[in-house]
NUGU-532333 format. One record per residue: residue in one letter; x, y, z of N, C-alpha, C in turn; residue number from 1. Coordinates in steps of 0.1 Angstrom, whole numbers, plus 5000, padded with zeros to 4 digits. Atoms other than C-alpha are relative to their C-alpha. Example, Ala and Ser with C-alpha at 12.3 -4.5 7.8 and 13.67 -1.06 7.14 Angstrom:
2
aa:nc1:nc2:nc3:cac1:cac2:cac3:cc1:cc2:cc3:i
a:5009:4988:5000:5123:4955:5078:5009:5012:5000:1 $
s:4991:4989:5000:5137:4989:5071:4992:5011:5008:2 $
//
This chain:
161
aa:nc1:nc2:nc3:cac1:cac2:cac3:cc1:cc2:cc3:i
x:4988:5002:5004:9461:1108:4450:5005:4997:5016:1 $
x:4999:5001:4985:9480:1097:4483:5014:5006:5002:2 $
x:4990:4994:5000:9513:1113:4498:5007:4990:4991:3 $
x:4993:5006:5006:9534:1088:4481:5000:5001:4985:4 $
x:5002:4996:5011:9520:1093:4450:5006:5013:4994:5 $
x:4991:4984:5007:9528:1131:4451:5016:4999:5002:6 $
x:4987:5002:4999:9562:1123:4463:5003:4997:4989:7 $
x:4999:5003:5011:9565:1103:4432:5000:5009:4987:8 $
x:5005:4989:5015:9550:1129:4406:5011:5013:5003:9 $
x:4990:4987:4996:9577:1153:4423:5011:4998:4996:10 $
x:4992:5002:5004:9602:1135:4417:5004:4994:4979:11 $
x:5002:5001:5016:9591:1127:4379:4998:5009:4993:12 $
x:5002:4987:5007:9581:1159:4368:5005:5010:5004:13 $
x:4991:4986:4995:9600:1186:4386:5008:5001:4987:14 $
x:4991:4995:5006:9626:1188:4366:4994:5005:4983:15 $
x:5006:4995:5018:9605:1187:4329:4991:5012:5002:16 $
x:5009:4983:5000:9582:1215:4343:5007:5010:5001:17 $
x:4985:4988:5002:9615:1233:4353:5006:4999:4987:18 $
x:4994:4996:5014:9626:1233:4319:4992:5005:4992:19 $
x:5012:4996:5010:9593:1238:4301:5002:5017:5007:20 $
x:5009:4983:4997:9585:1273:4323:5021:5001:4997:21 $
x:4987:4993:5003:9629:1281:4322:5002:5004:4980:22 $
x:4999:4996:5015:9628:1279:4281:4990:5008:5000:23 $
x:5013:4987:5008:9596:1299:4277:5003:5013:5009:24 $
x:4998:4989:4991:9609:1326:4305:5011:5004:5000:25 $
x:4988:5000:5000:9647:1322:4305:5004:5009:5014:26 $
x:5000:4994:4987:9646:1335:4343:5003:4988:5009:27 $
x:5004:5014:4996:9657:1306:4366:4991:5004:5013:28 $
x:5007:4996:4990:9641:1323:4396:4987:5003:5002:29 $
x:5012:4999:5001:9610:1331:4383:4993:4985:4992:30 $
x:5000:5014:5003:9612:1291:4367:4997:4994:5013:31 $
x:4999:5003:4983:9619:1278:4405:4981:5005:5002:32 $
x:5006:5000:4991:9591:1298:4418:4982:4997:4992:33 $
x:5013:5006:5016:9561:1288:4386:5002:4982:5009:34 $
x:5005:5014:4999:9569:1253:4397:5000:4995:5018:35 $
x:5007:4995:4988:9568:1259:4433:4988:4998:5000:36 $
x:5015:4996:5000:9535:1274:4430:4992:4987:4994:37 $
x:5011:5010:5006:9521:1244:4407:5001:4991:5009:38 $
x:5004:5011:4989:9532:1217:4434:4994:5007:5009:39 $
x:5006:4996:4986:9521:1238:4461:4982:4999:4992:40 $
x:5011:4997:5003:9485:1240:4443:4993:4985:4997:41 $
x:5006:5013:4995:9486:1204:4438:5000:4992:5010:42 $
x:5003:5008:4987:9493:1195:4471:4989:5007:5009:43 $
x:5012:4993:4990:9465:1216:4482:4986:4995:4994:44 $
x:5011:5009:5006:9443:1197:4456:5001:4981:4999:45 $
x:4997:5016:5002:9454:1162:4459:4993:4992:5004:46 $
x:5004:5008:5002:9428:1145:4469:4988:5004:4992:47 $
x:5009:4997:5006:9409:1160:4447:5006:4998:4980:48 $
x:4989:5000:5013:9436:1153:4416:5000:4981:4999:49 $
x:4999:5014:5003:9436:1119:4401:5011:4997:4996:50 $
x:4988:5006:4996:9471:1099:4403:5004:5002:4979:51 $
x:4998:5000:5015:9470:1094:4362:4995:5013:4990:52 $
x:5004:4988:5008:9458:1131:4354:5013:5013:5007:53 $
x:4996:4991:4992:9488:1144:4376:5010:5011:4990:54 $
x:4993:4997:5010:9513:1152:4349:4993:5015:4990:55 $
x:5013:4988:5009:9482:1172:4326:5001:5009:5010:56 $
x:4998:4988:4987:9476:1192:4362:5008:5007:5003:57 $
x:4985:4988:4994:9510:1203:4369:5003:5008:4987:58 $
x:4998:4992:5010:9517:1214:4332:4990:5012:5002:59 $
x:5012:4989:4998:9482:1232:4333:5003:5010:5007:60 $
x:4999:4992:4988:9486:1247:4364:5016:5013:4993:61 $
x:4990:4993:5000:9523:1258:4357:5000:5011:4985:62 $
x:4998:4991:5011:9516:1275:4323:4990:5008:5000:63 $
x:5009:4987:4998:9487:1294:4333:5004:5010:5012:64 $
x:4992:4996:4998:9507:1306:4359:5011:5013:4999:65 $
x:4989:4992:5006:9533:1318:4342:4995:5008:4992:66 $
x:5012:4989:5002:9508:1333:4322:4998:5015:5006:67 $
x:5007:4994:4992:9490:1350:4347:5018:5010:5008:68 $
x:4991:4990:4993:9525:1363:4363:5005:5009:4991:69 $
x:4995:4988:5013:9541:1379:4330:4988:5010:5000:70 $
x:5010:4990:5007:9508:1396:4325:5001:5010:5013:71 $
x:4999:4991:4988:9511:1410:4362:5006:5009:5002:72 $
x:4985:4992:4997:9548:1419:4360:4999:5007:4985:73 $
x:5001:4992:5015:9541:1434:4325:5012:4996:4991:74 $
x:4990:5004:5008:9566:1414:4310:5000:4999:4985:75 $
x:5002:5007:5013:9550:1406:4278:5008:5006:4989:76 $
x:4991:4994:5011:9575:1414:4250:4992:4999:4989:77 $
x:5001:5000:5014:9561:1420:4213:5011:4993:4991:78 $
x:4992:5004:5015:9575:1407:4184:5002:5010:4993:79 $
x:4996:4979:5006:9592:1437:4162:4988:4998:4991:80 $
x:5010:4998:5012:9567:1447:4134:5002:4995:4992:81 $
x:4996:5008:5012:9585:1432:4106:4989:4989:4998:82 $
x:5009:5004:5005:9562:1409:4090:5013:4986:5000:83 $
x:4992:5012:4999:9574:1368:4094:5009:5002:4990:84 $
x:4996:5002:5014:9582:1364:4055:5018:5012:4999:85 $
x:4988:4985:5004:9607:1400:4060:5011:4996:5011:86 $
x:4992:4999:4991:9624:1392:4089:5013:4989:4999:87 $
x:4988:5012:4999:9664:1372:4088:5008:5005:5004:88 $
x:4989:4996:4997:9690:1372:4101:5013:5002:4995:89 $
x:4988:5001:5008:9723:1385:4087:5014:5004:5011:90 $
x:4989:5007:4993:9747:1376:4117:5005:4984:4996:91 $
x:4994:5015:5006:9770:1345:4110:5004:4991:5013:92 $
x:4997:5012:4987:9767:1320:4140:5006:4992:4997:93 $
x:4990:5006:4998:9791:1299:4148:4996:4985:5008:94 $
x:5007:5012:4993:9770:1275:4170:4985:5001:4997:95 $
x:5011:5004:5000:9737:1262:4158:4995:5002:5014:96 $
x:5007:4999:4990:9723:1260:4193:4996:5015:5005:97 $
x:4999:4988:4999:9730:1294:4198:4990:5005:4993:98 $
x:5010:4994:5006:9710:1304:4171:4988:4997:4996:99 $
x:5014:5009:4997:9683:1282:4175:4993:5008:5011:100 $
x:5008:4992:4987:9675:1298:4211:5001:5014:4996:101 $
x:5001:4986:5001:9681:1332:4200:4982:5003:4989:102 $
x:5008:5000:5007:9655:1327:4173:4986:4993:5014:103 $
x:5015:5004:4987:9629:1306:4200:4996:5014:5008:104 $
x:5004:4986:4987:9633:1336:4225:4993:5011:4994:105 $
x:5003:4985:5010:9623:1363:4198:4988:4995:4995:106 $
x:5016:5007:5008:9587:1338:4191:4992:5006:5012:107 $
x:5006:4997:4988:9560:1353:4211:4994:4986:5008:108 $
x:4997:5010:4990:9548:1336:4244:4995:4986:4997:109 $
x:5009:5013:5002:9520:1317:4229:5007:4986:4995:110 $
x:4994:5010:5008:9541:1301:4200:5011:4995:5003:111 $
x:4987:5008:4993:9571:1294:4219:4994:4984:5013:112 $
x:5002:5018:4991:9551:1270:4246:4995:4991:4993:113 $
x:5007:5009:5009:9535:1254:4219:5007:4994:4995:114 $
x:4992:5006:5005:9565:1247:4202:5013:4992:5007:115 $
x:4989:5011:4992:9587:1236:4233:4987:4991:5002:116 $
x:5007:5014:4999:9560:1212:4241:5000:4990:4989:117 $
x:5002:5009:5014:9557:1200:4209:5015:4991:4996:118 $
x:4988:5008:5002:9594:1197:4200:5014:5000:5010:119 $
x:4989:5005:4993:9616:1195:4226:4991:4995:5017:120 $
x:5007:5007:4988:9589:1180:4254:4995:4989:4999:121 $
x:5006:5016:5008:9574:1156:4230:4987:4997:5002:122 $
x:5020:5006:5001:9535:1158:4234:4994:5005:4990:123 $
x:5010:4999:5014:9507:1154:4210:4996:5013:5000:124 $
x:5005:4994:4997:9488:1178:4199:4990:5006:5007:125 $
x:5009:4999:4992:9462:1172:4215:5001:5001:5019:126 $
x:4997:5000:4988:9480:1169:4248:5009:5012:5002:127 $
x:4995:4985:4999:9496:1208:4241:4983:5008:5006:128 $
x:5019:4995:5001:9452:1217:4235:4996:5003:5014:129 $
x:5005:5001:4986:9447:1205:4271:5007:5009:5004:130 $
x:4989:4990:4989:9477:1219:4289:4998:5014:5000:131 $
x:5001:4988:5002:9473:1252:4271:4988:5006:5001:132 $
x:5011:4992:5000:9437:1257:4270:4999:5002:4984:133 $
x:5003:4996:5009:9438:1261:4235:4993:4989:4989:134 $
x:5005:5011:5009:9420:1238:4203:5012:4997:4996:135 $
x:4988:5010:5008:9441:1209:4184:5003:5010:4986:136 $
x:5003:4992:5011:9433:1236:4155:5013:5013:5004:137 $
x:4994:4987:4991:9449:1265:4172:5016:4997:5000:138 $
x:4989:5003:4995:9476:1244:4187:5011:4997:4984:139 $
x:4992:5006:5011:9489:1233:4149:5003:5014:4991:140 $
x:4996:4989:5012:9486:1268:4135:5014:5009:5006:141 $
x:4984:4995:4994:9512:1280:4164:5007:4998:5000:142 $
x:4989:5006:5000:9530:1255:4159:5006:5004:4988:143 $
x:4992:4995:5015:9533:1262:4119:5004:5012:5000:144 $
x:4998:4985:5002:9536:1301:4126:5016:4999:5006:145 $
x:4983:5003:4995:9567:1294:4147:5007:4992:4989:146 $
x:4989:5011:5007:9583:1269:4127:5005:5012:4988:147 $
x:4997:4995:5013:9581:1289:4094:5007:5016:5006:148 $
x:4995:4986:4996:9594:1327:4118:5016:4992:5006:149 $
x:4987:5005:4999:9625:1301:4130:5009:4995:4984:150 $
x:4991:5004:5015:9632:1285:4091:5004:5017:4996:151 $
x:4996:4985:5004:9632:1326:4080:5011:5006:5012:152 $
x:4990:4995:4989:9652:1338:4112:5013:4992:4993:153 $
x:4987:5009:4999:9677:1310:4110:5006:5003:4980:154 $
x:4999:4999:5015:9678:1312:4071:5008:4985:4990:155 $
x:5003:5013:4999:9693:1285:4055:5013:4992:5006:156 $
x:4993:5012:4989:9719:1255:4071:5015:5009:4997:157 $
x:4985:4995:4999:9747:1272:4050:5005:5006:5011:158 $
x:5001:4985:4989:9746:1303:4072:5008:4993:5013:159 $
x:4991:5005:4983:9754:1279:4103:5013:4995:4994:160 $
x:4989:5013:5000:9780:1254:4091:5012:5010:4995:161 $
//
């Protein structure tokens, strides 16, 4: 990878990488730090990274850096002890986006990450598996569980309208 290719990758992937991390952690400074760390690691390994694999490298690096940092800072939040099928919301939301964001924020970290990569960023199951280090079947299970939780949390669309 050349310096020019590195600069092009910054232009092309920095915003998407930032949005992915920000959606997962909901802290702008934390997301900025993770993106910067990811590009720093890419720069340190610029001679070893193939230009065709730079997107995968960046997202994988960012994902692992995010998880490591969360663990170090002990920010891992656990889902409430209620089982998925019993958890619903009684609050009437006037804004569907607000309701969806609230539901996504309540997901466990792994489920939230794979769901964001699949439904918000448009990655395939295989790509998500490569980025997160999970098997394709694990990715599918986490996405399914996340969607079931979202369905139960949001409830019927009549509540939103």
